[in-house]
N, C-alpha and C positions, 0 to 999 in steps of 0.2 A: 504494500500500500504506500501511497505517497505521503511524504511529510507535510504537515500543515504549518506554515510559517505564520507566527502571530507577533503582535507587538508586545506581548507579555513575556519577559525573560527573567532569568536570574533566580528561578525557584527550583533548581535542581536538588534532588534528594542527596543527602550525604550519609555515609554509613561508616561504622567502625566495627571491626571484628573483635569478638570477645570469646575466644576459644572456638573449638570445632562446632560449626553449625550455628553459632550465636552471632547476631549482628545488631548494632544499634542504628536505627533509622531516624533521621531528623528531617522534617519538612515543614513547609508553610501552607496554611489553608487559605487559598485565594478567595474562598467564599466569605471570609471575614473582613475583607477590605471594605471600606466605606466609599462606595461609588456614587458620585453626584449625578452623573449622566453618562450615556454612551454616545459617542460621535462615530457611527459606523462600528468598526472593530476596535476603536480606541476608547478606553475607559478613562473618564475624567475622575480623578481620585481626590477625596477630601484631603486638604493639606495636613500633613502630620499623621495621616491614618496609618495604622499598622495592621499586620496580619497575625493570627494566632499561630504560634510556633509549637510543633509537636516533636516529641521524642518517644521512641518505642523500641524496646529490645525484643527481638523475635528469634525463635529457633528454627532454622531451615535444615532439616535432616537430609544429609547427602544421599543416603540410601533411598529415601522417599523420592528425592529429585530424580535419581537414576531410574527408579522403577517407572515413574511417570513419563519420563522421556522415552524409555524403551517400549512403553505401551502404545505410543502414538506414532503414526506413520506406517507406510507400507514399503516393502522392498521394491526397488525399481525393476528387478527381475520379474516380478509378477505381471508387469504391464506389457511384456513381450511374449507372444505365443503364436503358434501356427494353427491354421484351420483349413478345412477342405471346402466348406460351403457356408452360406449365410446362417444356416441353422446352427452349425457348430460354433460359428463366431458369436452368435447371440447367447448360446449356452455358456461359453467361456467368459463373455463379458458379464453375464449375470453372476457367475461364480466369483469373478474378480470383485464385482460390486458388493456382493455379500461379505466377502472376506475383508475388503477395505473398510466397510461399515463397522466392523468389529475393532478397528484401530483408529477411529475418529476421522476417516476420510470418506468423502462422498464422491462417487463416480457419476458423471453426468451422461445422460442418454445419447448425446450427440457424438460420443466417441470417448477416447481415453483422456478426458479432461477431469481434473480432480479439484476439489475444494475442501475446506475444513468443515467438519460437522460440529458446529459450535455447541450445540446442546450436549453432544456426547462428551466433548472435552470438559465442559463445565460440570456435568453430572459425575464424571470420573474424578474431578479435582476437589469437589466440595469437602469431602471428609478429610483429606490430607492437608487442607489449607485452613480448616476451621479454627485451630488453636491460634494461628497467626491472625485471623480475623478477630478473634476474641481479644487478643492483645491490643490491636488497633482500637477496637471499640472501648476497651477499658481506659486507654490513654485519652480518648475523646471524652469519656465520662468524667475523668479527673479534671478536664478543662471546663467542665460545666455544660457539655453538650447533652441535651435531653431529647429534642425532637428528632423524628426520623430524618428530616431534611438536613439538620445539622450533622447527624452521624453519617449520612450519605456523603456530605461534603468532605468530611474527614477522610473517607475512603477514596473518593474521587481525587482529591488533591494528593494523597499518597501515591496513587498510580500515576498521575500526571507527572509527578516529580521524578519518576524513573526516566533515565535517558531515552531519547528516541533513536532507534537504530533498526534497520530492516534486516531480518534474518534471511538466511539462504532458503531456497526451495527444497533443500534436502540436507541430510546429515550423513555422516559415515559412522557406522556402529563399530564395536570392538573387533568384529570379524572382517572389517574392511568392506562391508556391504553398503551400498547406497540406499538410503531410506528416504522416500519422498514424503515431505511434510506440508506441501502446499504453501510454503513460505510463512509458517506460523510456529509458535512455541507454546507448550502447555504452561499453565499458570505457575507451577512451581519452578519451571525452568526460567521463565521471565523474572520471577522474584529472585532466584538465585543469581542470574546474570546481572540483575539490576538495570535492565534495558529491554526494550521491545518496540514493535511497531503498532499500528492502530488496532489490528485484530488481536494480537497477542495481549496488548494492554486491556482491551475490552473484555477478553476472556478472563484475565486476572481480576479485574474489577467485579465482573459478574460472579465469579466463583467466590470471592471474598464476601460480598454482601448476601449472596444466596446461601452460603454455608451457615449463616446465623439468622436466616429468614428476616433480614432487615428490610428489603424492598424488592418489588418485582422489577425486572429489567427486560427490555427488548433491545435488539440491535437494529440500527438503521443502516442498511447496506446501499452504498452508491457505487458508481462505476469504478472508482479508484480509491474509495475510502469507506471507513466504517466508524460509526460512533454509537453511543448507547442512548437510551431514553429510560427514565425511571418514573415510577408511579408515586409521585410526591405532590403535595399541595403546591400548585404553581402560583407565581406572582405576576403582576401586571407587566405586560410588554416582554415577557420571557419567550424564548424560542421553544415551541412545543409541537408535538404531532398528536393527532386525534386517533385513538386506537381503542377498540372495544368500548366505545362511548365514553372514553375518559381522555383527559389531556395528560400527556406524558412530557416531562421536561427533558430536553435534549442535554446530553453530557458529552463534551469533547474531551478525550482522554490522552491525546498525543502530546498536548502542551497545556499550560496553565490557563484554563478558562473556567469561570464559575458555572455552577449548575444553571441551566436555562439560557446559556449563551454559547453559540458556535460561530465559527468564522463565516463571514457573509457569503463567500463563494459556495460554501456547502449549504447554507441556509437557502440560497436561491434555488438549489437543486431540490430541496424539500418543498419549497413553496410551489414549484411547478410539477411536483409529483414524480421526480426522477429518483425514486428510491424504493427499496423493498423493506418491509418490516419482518424481522425474523424473531419469532417467539421462542425463547430458550427454556421455558418452564416445562 
């Protein structure tokens, strides 16, 4: 996915290692800035306004990360096969599609084109990431966060603060085999690496909040981008989509944007209907 360049910078997450598997994450919650008004994508901030600063120590178990990574993606060798006629081709494609689905990869009907099964990845990740989500939530509670919207903001800003970087479309496993991943990483891998692109960050965010039943999330899929939408009480003039007779606030996770505000180039795509809503529940 393409990187979204915004005018909001300087909010990168910092980490400190504390023994095997333990890291201290620190970040700023952009949702706590006092914004006077928006001029397009530019936020006019109240003079002297500050953001809430977070600090949270989490345990990222290396064996859990390795297991999650190895569970996702399909060997490239699966995608090459011979056949005698169209009937055999369709049978082999069906077999490949069924096997790929067991590893978080969707095969599209028009041929050997693959994409990430977002729901599969999130469902597989919730249990292993739940303790990390609880640690983030506890940190927010200590800061006085009480409402669902405030807590969602703490999680969104945490994920936004991870560096933006596009992963490869494949990885090489320990046996030297090429594994196709459709250019995405599973949530524990994103968290362990401390970077990700738009879909990897979206899956991390959704896995975190869904693991503790904090908020319902859907994904907004565009041609070259993906962002999230959450079921929270929306505010006046926020960027939203209507889904299942409710307004969902848009959440941009590649960079530091507050809940209910996305870059204008992507908002324009939403306004003209050039998007797909993917329900991950």
